[in-house]
Every structure is written in structure tokens, then in C-alpha cells.
Rosetta silent file (secondary structure, phi, psi, omega in degrees, C-alpha in Angstrom):
SEQUENCE: MTHDLTRLHHVGHVVSDMAQAMALYRRLGFRLPPPSVPALAPRAGAAPEPLGAANTHADLSRSFVELVTPVQPGSMAGLPPDARVVPLQAPVEKLPLMLSRIEATSAQLAGWRDRFEGLHILMFSSPDVDGAAKRLTAAGVGHGGVNTVGRPVETPDGVRTEPVRYLEIDGAPEGRVGVVADVDPEFQHTRHLDHPNGAQDLVEAVLCVPDGQLPLVRERYERYLGRPLSAGGPVTLLTESDLSDLLPGEDPPALPALVACTVTVPDIARVRALLAESRLPVRETARGELFVPAEAALGAALIFREA
SCORE:     score description
SCORE:     0.000 S_00000001
   1 L     0.000  132.963  177.082  -13.539   13.490   15.782 S_00000001
   2 L   -86.844  153.465 -179.291  -12.342    9.887   15.730 S_00000001
   3 L  -125.195  148.604 -178.321  -12.972    7.657   12.716 S_00000001
   4 L   -87.212   -9.523  170.618  -13.422    3.907   12.554 S_00000001
   5 L  -118.709  104.198 -168.138  -11.392    3.601    9.311 S_00000001
   6 L   -96.375  -28.916 -172.171   -8.098    5.247   10.103 S_00000001
   7 E  -170.460 -173.410  176.791   -5.659    4.154    7.406 S_00000001
   8 E   -82.633  141.069  173.185   -4.748    1.308    5.042 S_00000001
   9 E   -94.458  -50.245  173.049   -4.366   -2.204    6.408 S_00000001
  10 E  -166.157  162.362  166.853   -3.059   -3.785    3.218 S_00000001
  11 E  -117.107  153.052 -179.064   -3.270   -3.965   -0.547 S_00000001
  12 E  -118.296  122.247  179.408   -3.219   -7.246   -2.437 S_00000001
  13 E   -98.125  109.361 -178.156   -1.168   -7.737   -5.591 S_00000001
  14 E   -87.922  124.204 -173.341   -2.653  -10.659   -7.555 S_00000001
  15 L  -127.394  164.228  179.366    0.012  -12.399   -9.633 S_00000001
  16 L   -88.610  -35.527 -174.553    0.309  -15.375  -11.959 S_00000001
  17 L  -131.174  109.505 -175.000    3.628  -16.755  -10.715 S_00000001
  18 H   -64.078  -40.927 -179.443    4.483  -16.375   -7.035 S_00000001
  19 H   -61.328  -42.931  178.486    8.169  -17.198   -7.474 S_00000001
  20 H   -64.324  -42.863 -178.584    8.514  -14.510  -10.161 S_00000001
  21 H   -65.137  -40.880  178.904    6.609  -11.965   -8.050 S_00000001
  22 H   -65.559  -38.272  177.145    8.740  -12.629   -4.980 S_00000001
  23 H   -62.446  -40.590  177.701   11.907  -12.201   -7.026 S_00000001
  24 H   -62.582  -48.803 -176.283   10.588   -8.845   -8.256 S_00000001
  25 H   -65.483  -30.558  174.882    9.670   -7.608   -4.767 S_00000001
  26 H   -69.506  -36.232  174.865   13.099   -8.568   -3.478 S_00000001
  27 H   -66.256  -30.870  176.570   14.643   -6.524   -6.282 S_00000001
  28 L   -74.028  -10.630  175.738   12.368   -3.686   -5.161 S_00000001
  29 L   101.425   19.985  178.869   13.974   -3.989   -1.729 S_00000001
  30 L  -102.519  147.229  173.675   11.388   -5.894    0.301 S_00000001
  31 L   -98.947  128.111 -175.217   12.027   -8.802    2.626 S_00000001
  32 L  -126.873  135.450  172.480    9.480  -11.600    2.192 S_00000001
  33 L   -78.497  165.269  176.368    8.903  -14.826    4.128 S_00000001
  34 L   -56.840  144.456  178.700    8.153  -18.047    2.228 S_00000001
  35 L   -71.489  157.140  175.160    4.589  -18.122    0.917 S_00000001
  36 E  -118.104  149.876  178.596    1.990  -20.345    2.513 S_00000001
  37 E  -136.626  132.205 -179.679   -0.745  -22.310    0.789 S_00000001
  38 E   -72.778  154.827  175.710   -3.682  -24.023    2.512 S_00000001
  39 E  -135.473  140.630 -177.601   -4.296  -27.728    2.140 S_00000001
  40 E  -145.732  141.920  175.977   -7.510  -29.597    2.772 S_00000001
  41 L   -69.484  126.443 -177.774   -8.630  -33.180    2.323 S_00000001
  42 L   -68.981  -16.734  178.515  -11.096  -33.198   -0.588 S_00000001
  43 L  -159.361  163.994 -178.595  -13.104  -35.936    1.132 S_00000001
  44 L   -58.212  131.096  177.596  -13.106  -37.890    4.359 S_00000001
  45 L    87.099   -9.697 -179.947  -10.034  -40.106    4.687 S_00000001
  46 L   -85.155  159.053  177.482   -8.129  -38.471    1.814 S_00000001
  47 L   -75.918  146.245  177.911   -4.737  -36.785    2.197 S_00000001
  48 L   -61.348  141.828  178.741   -4.733  -32.966    2.341 S_00000001
  49 E  -126.193  143.370  175.314   -4.104  -31.274   -1.017 S_00000001
  50 E   -59.843  144.316  178.750   -3.036  -27.691   -1.771 S_00000001
  51 L  -164.085  172.419  174.355   -5.911  -25.518   -2.933 S_00000001
  52 L    81.441 -111.222 -175.971   -7.285  -21.997   -2.903 S_00000001
  53 E  -147.751  145.737  173.646   -4.572  -19.366   -2.963 S_00000001
  54 E  -101.737  145.874  178.308   -0.969  -18.950   -1.868 S_00000001
  55 E  -150.684  160.430  171.534    0.207  -15.695   -0.325 S_00000001
  56 E  -146.583  164.652 -175.368    3.043  -13.895    1.385 S_00000001
  57 E  -126.898  141.445  162.165    3.397  -10.417    2.924 S_00000001
  58 E   -94.897   96.296 -175.539    5.883   -7.583    2.856 S_00000001
  59 E   -70.243  138.647  174.021    5.181   -6.501    6.441 S_00000001
  60 L  -122.000 -177.141 -170.158    5.360   -2.822    7.325 S_00000001
  61 L   -60.582  -42.415 -178.498    4.957   -1.094   10.688 S_00000001
  62 L  -132.083   12.991 -170.371    1.140   -1.046   10.707 S_00000001
  63 L  -156.671 -175.917  174.379    0.287   -2.462    7.294 S_00000001
  64 E  -162.970  162.324  170.334    1.539   -4.767    4.556 S_00000001
  65 E  -108.656  124.787 -177.198    1.631   -5.455    0.848 S_00000001
  66 E  -100.667  137.415  166.998    0.314   -8.909    0.022 S_00000001
  67 E  -105.390  129.700 -176.257    1.330  -11.072   -2.909 S_00000001
  68 E  -143.091  142.633  177.843   -1.345  -13.626   -3.725 S_00000001
  69 E  -143.123  139.115  173.775   -1.938  -16.144   -6.483 S_00000001
  70 E   -69.849  148.239  177.901   -4.658  -18.742   -7.065 S_00000001
  71 L  -119.741  149.195  174.161   -3.443  -22.337   -7.105 S_00000001
  72 L   -76.469  135.485 -179.915   -4.760  -25.329   -8.972 S_00000001
  73 L   -51.030  128.715  177.632   -6.093  -28.008   -6.568 S_00000001
  74 L    80.131    3.856 -174.883   -3.324  -30.448   -5.744 S_00000001
  75 L  -119.994  144.566  173.937   -0.668  -28.402   -7.533 S_00000001
  76 L  -112.136   19.155 -178.427    2.298  -26.330   -6.326 S_00000001
  77 L   -61.231  136.938  178.644    3.040  -24.972   -9.819 S_00000001
  78 L    82.953    0.527  179.146    4.349  -21.399   -9.798 S_00000001
  79 L  -105.967  147.505  178.778    5.322  -21.540   -6.121 S_00000001
  80 L   -69.289  160.798 -177.075    8.910  -21.457   -4.849 S_00000001
  81 L   -60.078  -26.137 -177.050   10.417  -24.624   -3.351 S_00000001
  82 L   -91.518   11.942  177.445   10.209  -23.245    0.202 S_00000001
  83 L   -58.816  137.959 -177.412    6.439  -22.632    0.046 S_00000001
  84 E   -98.108  126.816  174.882    4.760  -23.832    3.255 S_00000001
  85 E   -88.642  125.831 -177.801    1.719  -26.078    3.076 S_00000001
  86 E  -112.857  101.079  179.870   -0.681  -25.295    5.931 S_00000001
  87 E   -64.266  135.128  175.359   -3.172  -28.145    6.529 S_00000001
  88 L  -100.780  146.495  179.327   -6.664  -26.980    7.469 S_00000001
  89 L  -112.245  139.322  177.233   -8.866  -28.948    9.807 S_00000001
  90 L  -154.708  141.899  173.236  -12.622  -29.216    9.465 S_00000001
  91 L   -58.782  149.205 -176.346  -15.330  -31.603   10.702 S_00000001
  92 H   -52.787  -41.521 -175.782  -16.471  -34.010    8.000 S_00000001
  93 H   -69.331  -17.776 -179.136  -19.899  -32.390    7.804 S_00000001
  94 H   -99.994   -3.651 -178.891  -18.344  -28.961    7.144 S_00000001
  95 H   -57.843  -48.232 -178.230  -15.902  -30.060    4.447 S_00000001
  96 H   -58.922  -41.698 -179.352  -18.226  -29.351    1.483 S_00000001
  97 H   -65.954  -44.229 -179.997  -19.000  -25.802    2.705 S_00000001
  98 H   -63.486  -42.891  179.286  -15.329  -25.017    3.387 S_00000001
  99 H   -61.449  -42.595 -177.755  -14.286  -26.404    0.007 S_00000001
 100 H   -65.868  -37.544  179.377  -16.919  -24.371   -1.822 S_00000001
 101 H   -67.550  -42.856  179.724  -15.837  -21.153   -0.097 S_00000001
 102 H   -65.574  -41.098  179.097  -12.162  -21.752   -0.856 S_00000001
 103 H   -64.940  -36.903  178.403  -12.952  -22.618   -4.465 S_00000001
 104 H   -65.881  -41.641  178.094  -15.049  -19.445   -4.811 S_00000001
 105 H   -63.198  -43.912  179.881  -12.196  -17.320   -3.470 S_00000001
 106 H   -62.885  -41.016  179.841   -9.720  -18.983   -5.822 S_00000001
 107 H   -65.635  -38.182  178.241  -12.034  -18.464   -8.793 S_00000001
 108 H   -63.895  -46.034  177.904  -12.462  -14.794   -7.883 S_00000001
 109 H   -60.592  -41.952  179.908   -8.690  -14.295   -7.689 S_00000001
 110 H   -63.665  -37.520  177.728   -8.241  -16.078  -11.006 S_00000001
 111 H   -64.236  -42.666  177.408  -10.832  -13.798  -12.588 S_00000001
 112 H   -64.736  -44.219  179.934   -9.019  -10.698  -11.366 S_00000001
 113 H   -60.229  -39.521 -179.633   -5.660  -12.079  -12.503 S_00000001
 114 H   -70.462  -27.920  175.066   -7.108  -12.803  -15.948 S_00000001
 115 H   -66.755  -49.113  168.980   -8.454   -9.221  -16.092 S_00000001
 116 L  -175.976  147.046  172.017   -4.926   -8.008  -15.401 S_00000001
 117 L   -70.934  130.492  179.980   -2.051   -8.777  -13.067 S_00000001
 118 E   159.015 -158.063 -177.079   -1.939   -6.061  -10.438 S_00000001
 119 E   -82.253  123.188  178.737   -3.666   -4.633   -7.372 S_00000001
 120 E  -132.316    4.209 -177.776   -7.149   -6.039   -6.782 S_00000001
 121 E  -130.635  130.407  179.861   -7.424   -5.926   -2.986 S_00000001
 122 E  -138.338  111.276 -176.876   -7.807   -2.806   -0.837 S_00000001
 123 E  -122.115  131.620  177.081   -8.395   -3.201    2.890 S_00000001
 124 E   -93.135  152.121 -179.858   -8.740   -0.419    5.458 S_00000001
 125 E   -97.713  143.420 -178.910   -7.624   -0.766    9.074 S_00000001
 126 E  -140.508  136.425  172.581  -10.022   -0.159   11.948 S_00000001
 127 L   -77.205   -9.770 -177.329   -9.689   -0.034   15.732 S_00000001
 128 L  -146.285   79.736 -175.220  -13.391   -0.986   15.890 S_00000001
 129 H   -67.584  -30.603  177.600  -14.389   -3.301   13.056 S_00000001
 130 H   -68.732  -42.059  176.219  -17.783   -4.037   14.640 S_00000001
 131 H   -63.412  -38.665  177.864  -18.541   -0.319   14.888 S_00000001
 132 H   -62.944  -40.206  178.700  -17.431    0.127   11.296 S_00000001
 133 H   -60.562  -43.618  179.749  -19.815   -2.640   10.227 S_00000001
 134 H   -65.468  -42.337 -179.925  -22.737   -0.894   11.931 S_00000001
 135 H   -64.657  -43.147  179.568  -21.853    2.481   10.409 S_00000001
 136 H   -61.526  -42.909  177.749  -21.521    1.015    6.922 S_00000001
 137 H   -60.174  -44.695  179.701  -24.907   -0.689    7.250 S_00000001
 138 H   -63.944  -28.953 -179.866  -26.497    2.573    8.395 S_00000001
 139 L   -86.250    2.959  179.256  -24.918    4.340    5.399 S_00000001
 140 L    80.929   18.104  178.647  -26.443    1.835    2.992 S_00000001
 141 L   -94.252  116.115  179.159  -23.164    0.075    2.217 S_00000001
 142 L   -72.994  144.448  176.999  -23.701   -3.651    1.789 S_00000001
 143 E  -157.719  168.958 -174.850  -21.175   -6.046    3.294 S_00000001
 144 L   -90.387   10.247 -177.997  -20.850   -9.638    4.398 S_00000001
 145 L    81.646  168.333 -177.551  -20.621   -8.987    8.142 S_00000001
 146 L   -81.929  126.656  178.040  -17.614   -9.426   10.397 S_00000001
 147 E  -116.273  160.207  176.000  -15.785  -12.740    9.968 S_00000001
 148 E  -127.835  129.105  174.264  -12.840  -14.240   11.829 S_00000001
 149 E  -127.814  163.629  177.543  -10.092  -16.352   10.278 S_00000001
 150 E  -106.833  136.390  178.026   -6.799  -17.627   11.634 S_00000001
 151 E  -116.186  122.317  178.646   -3.440  -16.743   10.090 S_00000001
 152 E   -67.115  132.993 -177.352   -0.413  -18.925   10.909 S_00000001
 153 E  -130.952  130.999  175.519    2.434  -16.792   12.286 S_00000001
 154 E   -75.795  125.470  176.877    6.020  -17.799   13.003 S_00000001
 155 E  -128.195  166.983  176.959    6.990  -16.815   16.556 S_00000001
 156 L   -58.650  -20.791  179.689   10.020  -17.613   18.754 S_00000001
 157 L   -99.363   14.515 -178.727    7.800  -20.218   20.426 S_00000001
 158 E   105.601 -174.949 -178.893    6.757  -21.855   17.172 S_00000001
 159 E   -75.494  126.745  174.562    3.823  -21.318   14.823 S_00000001
 160 E  -120.115  162.456  179.728    0.838  -19.584   16.428 S_00000001
 161 E  -102.998  119.155  177.336   -2.510  -18.631   14.969 S_00000001
 162 E   -91.169  121.694  175.923   -3.275  -14.920   14.769 S_00000001
 163 E   -72.919  133.000 -179.958   -7.027  -14.190   14.711 S_00000001
 164 E  -122.422  119.775 -179.731   -7.946  -11.775   11.925 S_00000001
 165 E  -105.679  131.183 -172.254  -11.353  -10.064   12.019 S_00000001
 166 E  -154.433  164.943  169.326  -12.566   -8.499    8.794 S_00000001
 167 E  -138.673  152.894  177.243  -15.502   -7.624    6.579 S_00000001
 168 E  -114.915  132.280  179.001  -15.811   -7.361    2.807 S_00000001
 169 E   -81.457  139.691 -177.338  -17.832   -4.617    1.125 S_00000001
 170 L   -78.304  142.263  161.840  -20.243   -5.725   -1.587 S_00000001
 171 L    75.197   19.255  177.897  -20.028   -4.783   -5.219 S_00000001
 172 L   -79.840  115.220 -174.168  -16.796   -2.804   -5.594 S_00000001
 173 L   -69.090  -18.047 -179.366  -15.920   -3.206   -9.288 S_00000001
 174 L   -80.080   -9.651  178.311  -12.209   -2.478   -8.697 S_00000001
 175 L   142.863 -152.041  179.313  -11.771   -5.639   -6.607 S_00000001
 176 E   -86.522  117.562  178.494  -12.017   -6.754   -2.997 S_00000001
 177 E  -121.716  135.638 -178.528  -12.548   -3.758   -0.706 S_00000001
 178 E  -169.128 -164.578 -174.937  -13.079   -4.133    3.008 S_00000001
 179 E  -132.276  137.129  178.398  -12.105   -3.475    6.581 S_00000001
 180 E  -127.761  141.778  175.973   -9.720   -5.391    8.862 S_00000001
 181 E   -62.079  145.124  177.691   -9.194   -4.981   12.587 S_00000001
 182 L   -50.088  153.022  179.013   -5.926   -3.277   13.526 S_00000001
 183 L   -54.947  131.611  178.408   -2.898   -5.544   13.939 S_00000001
 184 L   -65.799  121.731 -179.286   -3.088   -7.380   17.269 S_00000001
 185 H   -55.650  -27.067 -179.738   -0.309   -5.941   19.511 S_00000001
 186 H   -64.082  -23.835 -177.789    0.391   -9.471   20.743 S_00000001
 187 H  -109.580    2.650 -177.302    1.652  -10.347   17.249 S_00000001
 188 H   -58.771  -37.750 -175.673    3.307   -7.022   16.379 S_00000001
 189 H   -70.105  -12.455 -179.023    6.765   -8.307   17.314 S_00000001
 190 H   -85.111   -5.386 -175.223    6.528  -11.111   14.733 S_00000001
 191 L   -78.456  139.243 -178.912    6.508   -8.699   11.800 S_00000001
 192 L   -93.159  105.175 -171.655    9.620   -8.551    9.571 S_00000001
 193 L  -111.363    3.610 -175.202   10.374   -4.847    9.176 S_00000001
 194 L   -91.215   63.660 -178.326   14.041   -4.819    8.166 S_00000001
 195 L   -78.494  138.013  177.708   13.556   -4.198    4.450 S_00000001
 196 L   -56.285  -29.696  178.303   16.653   -3.246    2.430 S_00000001
 197 L   -83.910   -3.308  178.514   14.688   -0.313    0.957 S_00000001
 198 L    76.960   11.786 -175.930   13.768    0.879    4.475 S_00000001
 199 L   -52.860  135.031 -175.171   10.005    0.724    3.786 S_00000001
 200 L  -112.693  -46.363 -174.491    8.019    1.814    6.826 S_00000001
 201 E  -154.126  155.602  174.374    4.318    2.042    6.049 S_00000001
 202 E   -95.342  118.591 -169.537    1.693    1.749    3.326 S_00000001
 203 E  -120.538   -9.126 -175.271    0.059    5.171    3.067 S_00000001
 204 E  -157.484  141.507  166.276   -1.827    5.430   -0.225 S_00000001
 205 E  -119.536  135.999 -178.911   -3.718    3.484   -2.862 S_00000001
 206 E  -105.751  119.488 -178.200   -4.310    5.157   -6.235 S_00000001
 207 E  -111.573  121.275  179.350   -7.628    4.301   -7.883 S_00000001
 208 E  -102.831  131.786 -176.171   -8.151    5.256  -11.525 S_00000001
 209 E  -126.256  159.697  179.166  -11.737    5.504  -12.821 S_00000001
 210 L   -61.911  149.647  175.678  -13.290    6.232  -16.220 S_00000001
 211 L   -55.274  135.849  178.892  -13.758    9.864  -17.182 S_00000001
 212 L    93.812  -14.427 -178.419  -17.117   11.091  -15.923 S_00000001
 213 L  -100.562   -0.649 -174.934  -17.370    8.591  -13.046 S_00000001
 214 H   -58.291  -45.546 -179.595  -15.251   10.460  -10.508 S_00000001
 215 H   -59.608  -40.519 -179.525  -18.173   12.023   -8.563 S_00000001
 216 H   -66.543  -43.527 -178.850  -19.913    8.651   -8.147 S_00000001
 217 H   -69.741  -38.061  177.135  -16.772    6.853   -7.030 S_00000001
 218 H   -60.495  -45.852  179.343  -15.829    9.692   -4.690 S_00000001
 219 H   -61.089  -38.901  179.998  -19.262    9.529   -3.051 S_00000001
 220 H   -64.164  -45.292 -178.998  -18.912    5.762   -2.687 S_00000001
 221 H   -72.027  -28.712  175.958  -15.523    5.990   -0.976 S_00000001
 222 H   -69.695  -31.175  173.188  -16.674    8.796    1.283 S_00000001
 223 H   -70.566  -38.877  176.380  -19.462    6.499    2.464 S_00000001
 224 H   -58.066  -48.930 -172.706  -16.897    3.744    3.031 S_00000001
 225 H   -81.468  -21.874 -177.495  -14.655    6.053    5.064 S_00000001
 226 L    76.012   22.609  179.864  -17.398    8.015    6.777 S_00000001
 227 L  -166.437  163.519  178.502  -15.746   11.335    5.891 S_00000001
 228 L   -64.949  146.700  171.514  -14.721   13.427    2.867 S_00000001
 229 L   -70.574  144.719 -178.940  -11.692   12.318    0.876 S_00000001
 230 L  -140.182  159.234  176.171   -8.757   14.646    1.333 S_00000001
 231 L   -60.710  137.107 -178.317   -5.268   15.147   -0.055 S_00000001
 232 L    83.846    1.779  178.542   -2.861   12.901    1.770 S_00000001
 233 L   -78.785 -178.351 -174.678   -5.631   10.462    2.683 S_00000001
 234 L   -73.105  -18.481 -179.651   -5.434    6.717    2.181 S_00000001
 235 E  -127.694  130.119  172.824   -7.090    6.767   -1.270 S_00000001
 236 E  -109.892  123.622  179.441   -6.305    9.025   -4.220 S_00000001
 237 E  -101.535  134.571  178.485   -8.934    9.057   -6.967 S_00000001
 238 E  -139.380  148.962  170.210   -8.009    9.988  -10.530 S_00000001
 239 E   -85.757  165.302  179.312   -9.708    9.825  -13.896 S_00000001
 240 H   -57.647  -38.480 -178.396   -8.038    8.130  -16.845 S_00000001
 241 H   -66.668  -29.459 -175.281   -7.359   11.562  -18.370 S_00000001
 242 H   -95.277   -7.443 -174.024   -5.615   12.790  -15.225 S_00000001
 243 H   -59.714  -42.666 -176.136   -3.572    9.676  -14.430 S_00000001
 244 H   -68.611  -18.193  176.096   -0.548   10.726  -16.468 S_00000001
 245 H   -66.903  -35.392  177.967   -0.442   14.036  -14.579 S_00000001
 246 H   -89.311  -44.994 -174.959    0.447   12.099  -11.410 S_00000001
 247 L  -122.727   86.285 -177.144    2.143    9.043  -12.907 S_00000001
 248 L   -55.398  133.131  175.503    3.725    9.909  -16.263 S_00000001
 249 L    88.370   -7.021 -178.233    3.587    7.103  -18.798 S_00000001
 250 L   -80.977  140.216 -178.145    1.051    4.946  -16.939 S_00000001
 251 L  -141.035   99.146 -174.514   -1.761    3.390  -18.973 S_00000001
 252 L   -64.298  142.014 -178.492   -4.216    1.199  -17.015 S_00000001
 253 L   -75.855  -20.894 -179.190   -5.255   -2.039  -18.744 S_00000001
 254 L  -158.346  160.234  179.071   -8.854   -1.795  -17.499 S_00000001
 255 L  -136.546  147.299   -5.180  -11.019    0.578  -15.473 S_00000001
 256 L   -69.922  156.586 -177.862  -11.782    1.061  -12.687 S_00000001
 257 E  -153.967  141.250  169.131   -8.434   -0.153  -11.403 S_00000001
 258 E   -79.864  108.305 -169.893   -6.116    0.190   -8.445 S_00000001
 259 E   -98.440  -16.597 -175.943   -3.084    1.322  -10.408 S_00000001
 260 E  -162.368  161.151  169.654   -0.509    2.100   -7.709 S_00000001
 261 E  -138.497  159.375 -175.474    0.297    2.144   -4.025 S_00000001
 262 E  -122.655  131.103  173.462    2.673    4.300   -1.988 S_00000001
 263 E  -117.834  148.559  177.773    5.063    3.265    0.765 S_00000001
 264 E   -92.968  147.582  178.341    7.092    5.600    2.941 S_00000001
 265 E  -138.087  153.658 -179.192   10.868    5.290    3.306 S_00000001
 266 L   -81.888  -20.361 -172.048   13.362    7.239    5.432 S_00000001
 267 L  -143.848   98.736 -176.584   15.992    7.747    2.706 S_00000001
 268 H   -68.018  -29.051  177.925   14.958    8.170   -0.920 S_00000001
 269 H   -64.459  -38.342  176.778   18.587    8.261   -2.096 S_00000001
 270 H   -61.752  -41.651  179.321   19.049    4.778   -0.663 S_00000001
 271 H   -66.289  -43.724  179.709   15.991    3.575   -2.601 S_00000001
 272 H   -58.375  -43.633 -179.786   17.203    5.188   -5.817 S_00000001
 273 H   -66.054  -40.883 -179.985   20.565    3.434   -5.500 S_00000001
 274 H   -63.467  -44.629 -179.134   18.927    0.077   -4.733 S_00000001
 275 H   -66.124  -36.139  176.965   16.602    0.322   -7.750 S_00000001
 276 H   -65.041  -42.549  178.060   19.521    1.275   -9.992 S_00000001
 277 H   -63.105  -34.296  179.502   21.473   -1.736   -8.750 S_00000001
 278 L   -81.820   -1.638 -179.982   18.420   -3.915   -9.455 S_00000001
 279 L    58.318   40.357  175.700   18.211   -2.435  -12.985 S_00000001
 280 L  -100.494  138.954  179.415   14.608   -1.384  -12.472 S_00000001
 281 L   -69.765  145.039 -178.544   13.271    1.638  -14.354 S_00000001
 282 L  -130.496  136.226  173.082   12.421    4.663  -12.229 S_00000001
 283 E  -124.719  178.549 -179.616   10.221    7.650  -12.978 S_00000001
 284 E  -123.126  133.677  177.629    9.138   10.645  -10.945 S_00000001
 285 L   -74.589  169.919  176.406    5.575   11.498   -9.928 S_00000001
 286 L   -64.243  -17.642  179.118    4.117   14.990  -10.234 S_00000001
 287 L   -91.832    1.420  178.867    4.732   15.267   -6.479 S_00000001
 288 L    85.373   16.567  178.660    8.457   14.602   -6.910 S_00000001
 289 L   -95.146  160.193  174.220    8.397   11.022   -5.598 S_00000001
 290 E   -83.921  145.489  168.829   10.088    8.007   -7.161 S_00000001
 291 E  -148.081  147.615  173.338    8.013    5.257   -8.709 S_00000001
 292 E   -95.462  123.476 -174.128    8.627    2.021  -10.531 S_00000001
 293 L   -65.463  157.064 -177.350    6.167    1.828  -13.456 S_00000001
 294 H   -60.002  -35.161 -177.054    3.529   -0.873  -13.652 S_00000001
 295 H   -64.021  -21.785  178.420    5.037   -2.389  -16.785 S_00000001
 296 H  -102.903    0.263 -174.302    8.153   -3.296  -14.750 S_00000001
 297 L  -132.745   40.074  174.912    6.275   -4.306  -11.592 S_00000001
 298 L    54.637   44.915  169.231    3.703   -6.888  -12.694 S_00000001
 299 L    88.186    3.386 -178.681    0.915   -4.425  -13.359 S_00000001
 300 L  -136.969  113.286  177.934    1.077   -2.218  -10.246 S_00000001
 301 E   -66.458  139.926  179.927    3.154    0.956  -10.034 S_00000001
 302 E  -116.733  120.127 -177.804    5.002    1.287   -6.734 S_00000001
 303 E  -101.647  135.317  176.101    5.585    4.799   -5.368 S_00000001
 304 E  -110.131  122.092 -179.455    8.290    5.567   -2.777 S_00000001
 305 E  -115.212  126.844  178.579    7.666    8.626   -0.578 S_00000001
 306 E   -72.899  124.699 -176.715   10.345    9.967    1.734 S_00000001
 307 L   -77.343    0.000    0.000    8.860   10.172    5.218 S_00000001
């Protein structure tokens, strides 16, 4: 049987200082392009100003890890010097609506960041996002419908706009949960996959929930996915009491929370050596994998699994 949610598309790590977060991820062995931040004229005739949120991606073969931070309107504070400002265009009559949506997104990110720095975005990949939307509706899962946005992408022929089709599920207390259409093959070649740690794919998000809530959350995610959760699937659910069994020493700051994600690598010895050189602490999961604890990784434990 085929499924319309096949795997993870990306997770989003919400941070306070983009420059600091990028420095950390480079120490973890990821290659990151300069972050981009949208800019929009606050009124007709005014110069565009940065606003909303800045982000960058650690691209993997079919997925990515996103770093994202809210920005103060008109400010580039906390962004590295090479951050790219991307002017947005909108008809005068649509400026107020666009501004309100961007401000709402920024406020939401700021709220999550103030709750704790860490993973607050979990998006599944789908070969049929419209079909997924219909199935979710039939299953009683509320969502905002399928939307399309453009993402600027550097190509050998200059910057092009990649269309991204997605939906967001309503009411997930752990953060933004949704579905994104699979990566467009036309833009696959633009992805930067030569990470020093050899990272290949994002294969797991670990969600920790309060004791006693596991059955309810499991049922919710099985409705999202349209199938039972299974070992080795894209989401691992744990209670607070059981978290230390998988990730020794981890203590989530709030619940429910996305406490970790897992990337695959071809050579775990190479990763171990890189992390030692970067002077990052390393622990071992109950499954025998390496992980960098959340306290050393801006609130989100990062697990390395040898493929």
C-alpha cells in the first residue's frame, strides 16, 4: 500500500541568534549557505525593510534541517554579515494582508523561541500533497489547506524561484506540523550535499510527551500519517519518564516537545573524530548511536545514525 506521507521533509530549529546557530552547525559538520531574510516596504513608496524571519538550510538528499529566527522589523541584529535580503513584491492593495501574515509568523516563532530554543517545526514530505489534504480532512484533522510560496534558490543561471506547496495542521501543541510536497526534481541539483560530517538524510524526529498522554498523541500522529506508528518510522514518541532510556541525560524544558532529530551518515568514526575536533560533547543512545546533547546544541539533541 502506498502512503501520501512517506518520510520527513524537514525539521525547523528556532534560534535566538542566527550567527551563533550557524557557527554551531558548522562545528557539527554541516555546510550552510548564507541565511536569507525577506524585506517588504511597510507602505507605498517606502524602501523595503527586513522583517519576518531569517532562515538557512542544511540540505540533505531528500530533506533538510532548517535554522530559523524571528527578526525585528528593519533590523539585521543577530544575523551574519553575509545574510541576503530578499525583497518581496506585492500590489499596494495587498500590502496590509501580506504584512499581517508575516508579522503573525514572526510572532509565532518568537513565542516558540521564548518557550525554549530548539525544534518547533516538523514537516512531512508527500508525493501528493493535495491527496494528503483530502485524507486529513476526511480523518477529522484540521488544516489550513494547500498553499504555495516561492523560495529563492541559487542556480548556475542565477537566482530562481522554487515553488513550494505545503499545508499546516491545526492545533499541534509541539509546534508547526504539516506536509510539504516532495522536492521538485528540477531543483534537486541545487542542493548542497557535501557536508564534512557526510550527512545524507533526515530520518527521525523524537517527540517527548507528558506521562499519561502517549496514547492520545500516538492516535493523533497515526491520523496525520494515515497508518500505525512503527519502529524506524519518521516519528518516535516517548514519555518524559522514558526519554532518558533513549537519550541519557536529556531533560526537556517543556512538554510536549520535539527534543531531537536523527540524520544518517556513512561513517560514524568520521563523525566522532569531527565532533572531538570541534570539542563538542558526545553521548550514546540506547540504540548505540552518537548524539550531541541538547545543552550543547541550542536546545535540540542531534543523533547521528550510521547508514
